[in-house]
C-alpha positions as CSV (number, residue, x, y, z in Angstrom):
1,M,76.8,60.7,75.3
2,N,73.6,62.7,76.1
3,S,73.7,66.5,75.9
4,F,73.7,67.0,79.7
5,S,76.6,64.7,80.2
6,A,78.6,66.3,77.4
7,S,78.2,69.8,78.9
8,K,78.9,68.4,82.4
9,R,82.1,67.0,81.0
10,L,83.1,70.4,79.5
11,L,82.3,72.0,82.8
12,L,84.5,69.6,84.7
13,N,87.3,70.0,82.2
14,A,87.1,73.8,82.5
15,A,87.2,73.5,86.3
16,A,90.2,71.1,86.2
17,A,92.1,73.4,83.9
18,G,91.4,76.5,85.9
19,V,92.5,77.7,89.3
20,A,92.9,74.8,91.8
21,A,91.3,76.6,94.7
22,A,88.0,77.2,92.9
23,G,85.0,75.4,94.6
24,T,86.7,74.8,98.0
25,L,84.4,77.2,99.8
26,N,81.5,74.7,99.6
27,L,82.9,72.5,102.3
28,G,80.6,72.6,105.3
29,A,77.9,74.5,103.5
30,R,74.5,74.5,105.0
31,K,72.0,72.0,103.5
32,A,68.3,72.3,103.0
33,G,66.4,71.1,106.1
34,A,69.0,72.4,108.5
35,A,67.4,74.5,111.3
36,E,67.8,78.3,110.9
37,D,65.2,80.5,112.5
38,K,66.7,84.0,112.3
39,P,66.0,85.9,109.0
40,Y,68.9,86.8,106.9
41,D,69.5,90.4,105.7
42,V,70.2,89.2,102.2
43,I,69.2,86.0,100.4
44,V,71.1,85.5,97.1
45,V,69.7,82.9,94.7
46,G,72.6,81.9,92.4
47,G,76.3,81.9,93.3
48,G,77.9,83.2,90.1
49,N,79.0,86.4,88.3
50,A,76.4,88.6,90.0
51,G,75.5,86.7,93.1
52,L,79.0,86.4,94.6
53,P,79.8,90.2,94.4
54,T,76.4,90.8,95.9
55,A,77.2,88.6,98.9
56,I,80.8,89.8,99.3
57,F,79.9,93.5,99.4
58,A,76.8,93.1,101.4
59,A,78.7,91.1,104.0
60,A,81.4,93.8,104.0
61,R,78.7,96.2,105.1
62,G,77.8,93.9,108.0
63,A,74.9,92.1,106.4
64,R,74.1,88.5,107.2
65,V,73.9,86.7,103.9
66,V,73.0,83.3,102.5
67,V,73.8,82.1,99.0
68,I,71.5,79.5,97.6
69,E,73.1,77.6,94.7
70,A,71.5,74.7,92.7
71,S,74.9,73.3,91.7
72,G,77.2,71.5,94.1
73,Q,79.6,74.4,94.0
74,I,79.6,78.1,93.5
75,G,80.9,79.7,90.3
76,G,78.0,79.3,87.8
77,T,78.9,80.1,84.2
78,L,82.4,81.4,85.3
79,F,83.5,77.8,84.9
80,L,82.9,78.0,81.2
81,S,83.3,81.7,80.6
82,S,86.1,83.4,78.7
83,G,85.8,86.2,81.3
84,Q,85.8,89.0,78.8
85,M,85.2,92.4,80.4
86,S,84.8,96.0,79.2
87,A,85.0,99.0,81.4
88,A,85.8,102.7,80.9
89,G,88.0,104.9,83.0
90,T,90.0,102.1,84.6
91,K,93.4,102.3,86.3
92,L,94.7,100.0,83.5
93,Q,93.6,102.4,80.8
94,R,95.1,105.4,82.6
95,S,98.4,103.5,83.0
96,K,98.5,103.2,79.3
97,G,97.4,106.7,78.5
98,I,94.0,105.7,77.2
99,E,91.4,108.4,77.6
100,D,87.9,106.9,78.2
101,T,84.7,107.6,80.2
102,P,81.5,105.8,81.0
103,Q,79.7,108.2,78.7
104,I,81.8,107.1,75.7
105,H,81.3,103.5,76.7
106,F,77.5,104.1,76.9
107,D,77.5,105.8,73.5
108,D,79.5,102.9,72.0
109,V,77.0,100.3,73.2
110,M,74.1,102.3,72.0
111,R,75.8,102.7,68.6
112,I,76.6,99.0,68.3
113,S,73.1,98.0,69.5
114,K,71.5,100.6,67.2
115,G,69.8,102.2,70.2
116,T,68.1,98.9,71.3
117,A,69.9,98.4,74.6
118,D,68.0,99.5,77.8
119,P,69.4,103.0,78.5
120,V,68.6,102.9,82.3
121,L,70.4,99.5,82.9
122,M,73.1,100.4,80.5
123,R,73.9,103.5,82.4
124,L,74.1,101.6,85.6
125,A,76.3,99.0,84.0
126,V,78.9,101.4,82.5
127,D,78.9,103.7,85.5
128,N,79.8,100.8,87.8
129,A,82.1,98.8,85.5
130,A,85.4,100.5,86.2
131,P,85.1,100.2,90.0
132,V,84.6,96.4,89.9
133,F,87.2,96.0,87.2
134,D,89.8,97.9,89.3
135,W,88.8,95.9,92.4
136,L,89.5,92.7,90.5
137,M,92.9,94.0,89.3
138,D,93.7,95.3,92.8
139,N,93.0,91.8,94.2
140,G,95.2,89.9,91.7
141,L,93.5,89.7,88.3
142,K,96.2,89.5,85.6
143,V,95.0,90.4,82.1
144,D,96.8,89.9,78.9
145,P,99.7,92.4,78.7
146,K,98.4,93.5,75.3
147,H,95.0,94.5,76.8
148,P,92.9,96.5,76.8
149,V,91.8,96.3,73.1
150,T,88.9,97.7,71.1
151,G,87.6,94.2,70.2
152,T,88.2,90.9,68.6
153,T,85.2,88.7,67.8
154,H,82.5,91.5,68.2
155,E,81.9,94.9,66.8
156,P,84.9,97.1,68.0
157,Y,84.6,99.9,70.5
158,S,86.0,103.4,69.9
159,R,88.4,103.0,72.8
160,E,90.6,100.2,74.1
161,R,88.5,99.0,77.1
162,Y,88.2,95.3,76.4
163,A,90.3,92.9,78.6
164,W,90.5,89.4,80.1
165,S,92.8,86.9,81.7
166,K,94.3,83.9,80.0
167,N,92.5,81.8,82.6
168,G,89.1,83.3,81.6
169,G,86.3,83.1,84.1
170,M,88.2,80.9,86.4
171,A,90.6,83.8,87.2
172,I,87.6,85.9,88.2
173,L,86.1,83.1,90.3
174,K,89.4,82.6,92.2
175,I,89.3,86.2,93.3
176,L,85.6,86.1,94.2
177,E,86.3,83.0,96.3
178,D,89.3,84.6,98.0
179,Q,87.2,87.7,98.9
180,L,84.2,85.6,100.0
181,K,86.1,83.2,102.2
182,P,86.7,85.5,105.2
183,H,82.9,86.2,105.3
184,V,82.2,82.5,105.2
185,D,84.7,81.9,107.9
186,S,83.3,84.6,110.1
187,G,79.7,83.3,109.7
188,K,78.5,86.4,107.8
189,V,77.9,84.4,104.7
190,T,76.3,81.0,104.6
191,L,76.5,78.8,101.5
192,M,73.6,76.5,100.6
193,T,74.9,74.4,97.6
194,G,73.1,71.6,95.9
195,T,69.9,73.5,96.8
196,E,67.1,74.5,94.5
197,A,65.1,77.7,95.0
198,A,61.6,76.3,94.5
199,E,59.4,79.3,95.3
200,L,59.5,82.9,96.5
201,L,57.6,83.3,99.8
202,K,55.3,86.4,100.2
203,D,53.3,87.9,103.0
204,K,49.7,88.9,102.8
205,N,50.7,92.2,101.2
206,G,52.6,90.5,98.4
207,D,56.0,91.5,99.7
208,V,58.7,88.9,99.2
209,I,59.9,87.6,102.6
210,G,61.9,84.5,101.8
211,V,62.6,81.5,99.6
212,A,61.3,77.9,99.8
213,V,64.2,75.6,98.9
214,R,64.6,71.9,98.1
215,G,67.9,70.1,98.6
216,E,69.3,66.7,97.9
217,G,66.9,63.9,98.6
218,G,64.0,66.2,98.4
219,K,64.6,67.9,101.8
220,T,62.7,71.1,102.0
221,D,63.3,74.3,104.0
222,K,62.2,77.9,104.2
223,V,64.9,80.6,104.2
224,M,63.6,83.9,105.4
225,G,65.2,87.3,104.7
226,R,64.8,91.1,104.3
227,N,66.1,91.2,100.7
228,V,65.9,88.5,98.0
229,V,68.3,88.9,95.1
230,L,67.8,86.6,92.0
231,T,71.1,86.1,90.3
232,C,70.6,82.6,89.0
233,G,71.5,83.1,85.3
234,G,69.8,82.5,82.0
235,Y,68.0,79.7,80.2
236,T,70.4,78.6,77.4
237,Y,70.2,75.0,78.6
238,N,66.4,75.0,78.5
239,P,65.5,74.7,74.8
240,K,61.8,74.9,75.4
241,M,62.1,78.2,77.3
242,F,64.6,79.5,74.8
243,E,62.2,79.0,71.9
244,E,59.2,80.4,73.9
245,L,61.0,83.6,74.9
246,E,63.2,84.3,71.8
247,H,61.0,82.7,69.1
248,A,64.0,80.8,67.7
249,K,65.3,77.4,68.3
250,I,68.7,77.0,70.0
251,A,70.9,74.6,68.0
252,T,73.7,74.2,70.6
253,N,73.9,73.0,74.2
254,I,77.4,74.2,75.1
255,T,76.6,76.3,78.1
256,Y,76.2,75.7,81.8
257,P,73.8,72.8,82.6
258,Y,72.2,74.7,85.4
259,S,71.1,77.6,83.0
260,Q,67.6,76.3,83.1
261,G,65.7,79.6,83.6
262,A,64.9,79.1,87.3
263,G,65.0,82.8,88.0
264,I,62.6,83.5,85.2
265,T,60.1,81.0,86.7
266,L,60.5,82.4,90.2
267,A,60.2,86.0,89.3
268,V,57.2,85.6,87.0
269,A,55.4,83.5,89.6
270,A,55.9,86.4,92.1
271,G,54.4,88.9,89.7
272,G,57.3,90.0,87.5
273,Y,57.5,89.8,83.7
274,V,60.0,89.1,81.0
275,R,61.2,91.5,78.3
276,G,64.0,91.6,75.7
277,G,63.5,88.3,73.8
278,D,62.7,90.3,70.7
279,K,66.4,91.4,70.6
280,H,67.5,87.8,69.9
281,T,70.9,87.8,68.1
282,P,72.5,84.5,67.1
283,L,76.2,83.9,66.8
284,F,77.6,82.8,63.4
285,G,79.7,80.0,62.3
286,A,78.8,76.7,64.1
287,V,79.3,73.3,62.6
288,L,77.1,71.0,64.7
289,A,78.0,67.6,66.0
290,E,74.6,66.0,65.3
291,R,71.4,66.6,63.3
292,D,69.3,66.1,66.5
293,T,69.5,69.6,68.1
294,P,70.4,71.1,70.5
295,T,73.8,69.5,70.3
296,Q,77.5,70.1,70.8
297,L,79.7,72.1,68.4
298,R,81.8,69.9,66.1
299,A,83.8,72.7,64.6
300,M,83.8,76.4,63.8
301,V,84.2,78.3,60.5
302,R,86.5,81.3,60.5
303,H,84.2,83.8,58.9
304,F,85.2,87.2,59.9
305,P,86.9,89.0,57.0
306,G,89.1,91.0,59.3
307,D,90.8,87.8,60.4
308,R,90.5,85.9,57.1
309,P,89.2,87.6,53.9
310,P,86.6,85.3,52.2
311,W,87.4,83.2,49.2
312,E,84.1,81.3,49.3
313,I,80.5,82.5,48.9
314,I,77.7,82.1,51.5
315,V,74.2,81.1,50.4
316,D,70.8,80.4,51.8
317,A,68.5,77.3,51.3
318,A,67.4,78.9,48.0
319,G,71.0,78.9,46.8
320,K,71.1,82.7,46.9
321,R,73.7,85.0,48.5
322,F,72.3,87.1,51.3
323,L,75.4,88.8,52.7
324,R,78.4,90.7,51.3
325,E,81.0,88.2,52.5
326,D,83.8,90.6,52.9
327,I,81.9,93.1,55.1
328,L,83.9,94.1,58.1
329,S,81.1,93.7,60.6
330,H,80.3,90.8,62.9
331,D,76.9,92.3,63.5
332,A,76.1,92.2,59.8
333,Y,76.9,88.5,59.8
334,E,74.8,87.9,62.9
335,Q,71.8,89.9,61.8
336,A,71.8,88.3,58.3
337,L,71.8,84.9,59.8
338,A,69.0,85.8,62.2
339,A,66.8,86.5,59.2
340,Q,67.4,83.0,57.7
341,P,64.9,80.2,58.3
342,G,66.3,77.9,60.9
343,E,69.3,80.3,61.2
344,R,71.4,78.2,58.9
345,C,73.4,78.8,55.7
346,W,76.0,77.2,53.5
347,I,79.6,78.1,52.6
348,V,80.3,77.1,49.0
349,F,83.6,76.8,47.2
350,D,85.6,74.7,44.7
351,A,88.7,72.5,44.5
352,E,91.1,75.4,43.7
353,I,89.8,77.5,46.6
354,Y,90.0,74.5,48.9
355,A,93.6,74.0,47.9
356,K,94.8,77.6,48.0
357,A,92.7,79.5,50.6
358,P,93.7,79.9,54.2
359,R,92.3,77.3,56.6
360,L,88.5,77.7,56.9
361,V,87.4,75.2,59.5
362,S,88.9,74.9,63.0
363,G,88.0,73.5,66.4
364,G,85.8,75.3,68.9
365,F,85.4,75.2,72.7
366,G,88.2,72.8,73.3
367,A,87.2,70.4,70.5
368,P,90.2,69.6,68.3
369,W,89.8,70.0,64.5
370,T,92.6,69.6,61.9
371,P,92.7,70.0,58.1
372,E,92.8,66.2,58.0
373,D,89.5,66.2,59.9
374,T,88.0,68.5,57.2
375,A,89.2,66.2,54.4
376,E,87.8,63.1,56.1
377,A,84.5,64.9,56.8
378,F,84.1,65.7,53.1
379,K,85.0,62.2,52.2
380,T,82.5,60.6,54.5
381,G,79.8,63.3,54.3
382,D,80.1,63.8,58.1
383,V,76.5,64.0,59.5
384,A,75.7,65.7,56.1
385,Y,77.2,69.0,57.2
386,F,80.2,68.5,54.9
387,T,79.2,67.8,51.3
388,S,80.9,67.6,47.9
389,G,79.8,67.0,44.3
390,D,81.2,66.8,40.8
391,T,78.8,69.5,39.7
392,I,77.1,72.4,41.3
393,E,73.8,70.7,40.9
394,A,75.0,67.5,42.5
395,L,76.5,69.5,45.4
396,A,73.2,71.4,45.9
397,K,71.2,68.2,45.9
398,K,73.4,66.6,48.6
399,A,73.6,69.7,50.7
400,G,69.9,70.4,50.7
401,V,70.1,73.6,48.7
402,D,68.0,74.6,45.7
403,A,70.0,73.4,42.7
404,K,68.8,76.0,40.1
405,G,69.2,78.8,42.6
406,L,72.8,77.8,43.5
407,A,73.8,77.3,39.8
408,E,72.6,80.8,39.0
409,T,74.3,82.3,42.0
410,V,77.6,80.6,41.2
411,A,77.4,81.7,37.6
412,A,76.7,85.3,38.6
413,Y,79.5,85.3,41.1
414,N,82.0,84.0,38.6
415,K,81.0,86.9,36.2
416,A,81.4,89.4,39.1
417,Q,84.8,87.9,39.9
418,A,86.0,88.2,36.3
419,S,84.7,91.8,36.0
420,G,85.6,93.0,39.5
421,T,82.1,94.3,40.0
422,D,79.8,92.4,42.4
423,A,76.1,93.1,42.8
424,L,76.5,93.0,46.6
425,G,79.6,95.2,46.5
426,R,82.1,92.5,47.4
427,K,85.7,93.4,46.6
428,H,87.7,90.4,47.8
429,M,87.2,87.8,45.1
430,P,90.5,85.9,44.6
431,L,89.2,83.0,42.5
432,P,86.0,81.9,40.6
433,I,84.1,78.8,41.7
434,T,84.7,76.7,38.6
435,K,86.8,73.7,39.3
436,A,85.3,70.4,40.4
437,P,84.8,68.9,42.9
438,F,82.7,71.5,44.6
439,Y,82.2,71.8,48.3
440,A,79.7,73.1,50.9
441,V,79.8,73.3,54.7
442,E,76.4,73.8,56.4
443,L,76.6,76.3,59.2
444,H,74.1,77.0,62.1
445,S,73.7,79.7,64.7
446,W,74.9,79.1,68.2
447,A,74.3,80.7,71.6
448,L,76.2,81.4,74.8
449,T,73.7,83.8,76.5
450,S,70.0,84.4,76.6
451,Y,68.4,87.6,75.5
452,A,65.1,87.7,77.4
453,G,65.2,88.7,81.0
454,I,63.3,89.8,84.0
455,A,62.2,93.4,84.0
456,V,63.7,95.6,86.7
457,D,63.8,99.4,87.4
458,G,66.8,101.7,87.9
459,E,67.3,100.2,91.4
460,L,67.3,96.7,90.1
461,R,64.0,96.0,91.8
462,V,61.9,93.4,90.0
463,I,58.8,95.2,88.6
464,R,55.3,94.3,87.5
465,Q,53.8,95.1,84.1
466,D,52.5,98.4,85.5
467,G,56.0,99.4,86.6
468,T,55.5,99.0,90.3
469,P,58.3,97.2,92.2
470,I,57.8,93.9,94.0
471,K,58.9,94.8,97.5
472,N,62.2,93.2,98.7
473,L,62.9,91.5,95.3
474,Y,65.9,92.3,93.1
475,A,67.6,90.8,90.1
476,A,71.0,91.1,88.4
477,G,73.3,89.1,86.0
478,E,72.2,87.2,82.9
479,L,68.8,86.9,84.5
480,L,68.2,90.5,83.2
481,G,68.8,89.2,79.7
482,M,71.3,90.3,77.0
483,G,68.4,92.1,75.2
484,Q,68.4,94.7,78.0
485,M,72.2,94.8,78.5
486,M,73.3,94.7,74.8
487,G,70.1,95.2,72.8
488,R,69.9,93.5,69.4
489,A,73.6,93.0,69.1
490,V,76.7,91.3,70.7
491,C,78.8,93.9,72.6
492,G,82.1,92.7,73.9
493,G,82.4,92.2,77.6
494,M,78.8,93.3,78.3
495,S,77.7,90.0,79.8
496,V,80.3,89.3,82.5
497,T,81.0,93.0,83.4
498,P,77.5,94.1,84.0
499,A,76.8,91.0,86.2
500,L,79.9,91.8,88.3
501,A,79.2,95.5,88.4
502,L,75.5,95.3,89.3
503,G,76.1,92.6,91.9
504,R,78.7,94.9,93.5
505,L,76.2,97.8,93.3
506,L,73.5,95.8,95.0
507,G,75.8,94.8,97.8
508,T,77.4,98.2,98.4
509,R,74.4,100.5,98.0
510,L,71.0,99.4,96.8
511,L,70.2,96.7,99.3
512,K,68.8,97.9,102.6
513,V,70.9,96.2,105.2
């Protein structure tokens, strides 16, 4: 199965497992080539996290809106998203006696990102997060009864503000569709699905006045409007653009197949520019399905010491440890991996650790993985990501790690384990690595979001390199890039929430309708 088909299958599975009503609003959608002479008040390019709130709230103000969506149905990455959100000062927090403010939220993100997030956009995001979260809750969103929490798989917040539904992004999409439907029925919102935005149209002054689109069968059209809002997502399914903008290769293709970077191309061609790719931050712990990358996830390694204290060691291609394995920081793991050539490393252990340690390898993104699968993978040398050897040197040779370096590292670790004093400061060292056979699992980085994005000002207007705005052109959502919204870090809930919040902000206040 090729990579596009694999992700399309995941997309369809996610949709089938989600809310049954999702996607039904596309019936009767306008197609490219259909006659439409009157300019729209708002043209939204991308019907997902940011685009749908923009359309809903702009239509509620009386605007005439068209949503242009390349896929055959609205929803975008919500089909695959876990729907994790973070917002401060919400009704949910107050109901549980949690004191929180947007300022504390802002300070937390700046702390986690080490001051690398964009302060202007971050301020907009946190100030507008609670209103959109409350709006979702008021319209039927049901989050886990134990939520909000400070964090799970990312650096924790100082307050409990992190929440999501068991149905993930599909629960959010159901509400967005319910809120959009009356505007579609009334004719205030027109949906153009299966339609590609090919070019931004400008007048002689360079002001954006519309979008040239291409539909099924190559039919073309010109959609004219007073405001054009680009909300068509990132580029995680475009490995060439990913490498060009983040200077790192993407190893996985587990995201939305339409995340091709169309918004980047459109905005740059219109005079905008890209920033934030230097904040690239990989996720840790992927076991890949194939050597030919990008590929699917085969399994995941439970690496976070807060959930599972480490029994193994982690080494680089030289066989050297580069990370204190029991450090209670997701960010430390991610930044350490980012510094490794090819963003890969190996987890190394022996037969006794394999027998006694808590389970290390599990499934990921719906892919089943059992302890029996692990045993079989070591037996067969599954795609060379699982290797074993009767000696450390034999293991290193099979795994592709420097044998001398690994032997020295294991010997040093065993001395540290015996003495209780580790050069990297590790404390949790239950067993030495001494009993054959010896094992290694090769791990790679993986990605769900893109870090480079289109530059905008404090009113979400797309700007040129000199800071001047391109008239009538706005952007929101993942198109802004996680490098601006989260900096050089992964901050829980700061992908979905800013997209929703800034889309709502555009629709309610920033767009001139």
